[in-house]
C-alpha positions in Angstrom: 61.2 17.3 26.6 60.9 14.1 24.6 57.1 14.1 24.9 57.0 17.7 23.5 59.2 16.7 20.6 57.0 13.7 19.8 53.9 15.8 19.9 55.3 18.4 17.5 56.7 15.7 15.2 53.2 14.1 15.0 51.6 17.4 14.0 50.6 17.6 10.3 51.4 20.7 8.4 50.2 22.1 5.1 51.7 24.9 3.1 49.0 26.7 1.1 51.2 29.5 -0.1 50.1 31.8 2.6 52.1 30.1 5.3 52.2 26.8 7.1 49.0 25.7 8.8 49.5 23.3 11.7 46.8 20.7 12.1 46.2 19.0 15.5 46.4 15.2 15.5 44.2 12.7 17.3 45.8 10.2 19.6 44.7 6.5 20.1 42.9 7.6 23.3 40.8 10.0 21.2 42.2 13.2 22.7 43.6 16.0 20.5 47.2 17.0 20.7 47.9 20.5 19.5 51.4 21.3 18.2 53.6 23.2 20.7 53.6 26.4 18.6 49.8 26.5 18.6 49.7 26.2 22.4 52.3 29.0 22.9 50.4 31.3 20.5 47.1 30.7 22.3 48.7 31.6 25.6 50.3 34.7 24.1 47.0 35.8 22.6 45.0 35.3 25.8 47.7 37.2 27.8 47.6 40.1 25.3 43.8 40.1 25.3 43.2 40.1 29.0 46.4 41.7 30.4 48.3 43.3 27.5 48.6 46.7 29.3 50.3 45.0 32.2 52.5 42.4 30.6 53.2 44.0 27.2 52.9 47.8 27.6 55.3 48.5 24.8 53.5 46.3 22.3 51.4 48.9 20.4 49.7 49.1 17.0 50.7 51.6 14.3 48.4 54.3 15.7 49.7 54.0 19.2 46.8 51.8 20.7 48.0 49.1 23.0 47.6 45.5 21.9 45.0 44.9 24.7 42.7 47.7 23.6 43.1 46.7 19.9 42.2 43.1 20.5 39.3 43.9 22.8 37.9 46.6 20.4 38.1 44.1 17.5 36.3 41.5 19.5 33.6 44.1 20.5 33.2 45.0 16.8 32.9 41.3 15.9 30.1 40.8 18.4 28.3 43.9 17.2 28.5 42.8 13.6 27.4 39.3 14.6 24.4 40.6 16.5 23.4 42.9 13.6 23.7 40.0 11.1 21.7 37.6 13.2 18.9 40.0 14.0 18.6 40.9 10.3 18.7 37.3 9.2 16.2 36.1 11.8 14.0 39.2 11.5 14.3 40.0 15.2 14.6 43.3 17.0 17.7 43.6 19.2 17.3 45.6 22.4 20.5 46.2 24.2 
């Protein structure tokens, strides 16, 4: 428990008016230590993305879509937008 408290206390934070941003800190060995909250949020996000229907079936968006379908649909839209932007920027024709 002490090591977790030390890692969190070493984390820098910055309040930009929109909320607190936690910044990872580098150790003497050159590795990056993420604050505990960031690690927990990453695990929560990955669980909701890959298995939200199984582990969080009651967590739904306003229109009734489960969190898993919402996150996966948003990621698919992001990839589609990225491919359209890159093909237009590079002048390529995308065949999928």
